C-alpha positions, -999 to +999 in steps of 0.1 A: +046+258-673+066+269-703+035+285-720+026+311-695+000+335-709+006+372-702-019+388-679-021+420-700-022+423-737-003+456-741-009+461-778-046+458-774-046+478-742-027+507-757-051+508-786-081+508-763-066+535-741-058+556-771-094+553-785-108+562-751-085+592-748-096+604-783-133+600-773-128+620-741-110+648-759-137+649-785-164+652-758-145+680-740-141+699-773-178+694-781-188+706-746-166+737-750-181+745-784-216+740-770-209+763-740-194+790-762-222+789-788-247+802-764-266+835-770-245+865-762-264+893-746 
């Protein structure tokens, strides 16, 4: 039992969480731009 594999690969997990956070922030910014670009009356 000397070669116990870690249950979590932190380097890969941190990269995936960072990419997911960037995508979420980009979607929120796109949504705000879309809401603010409506026709002003």
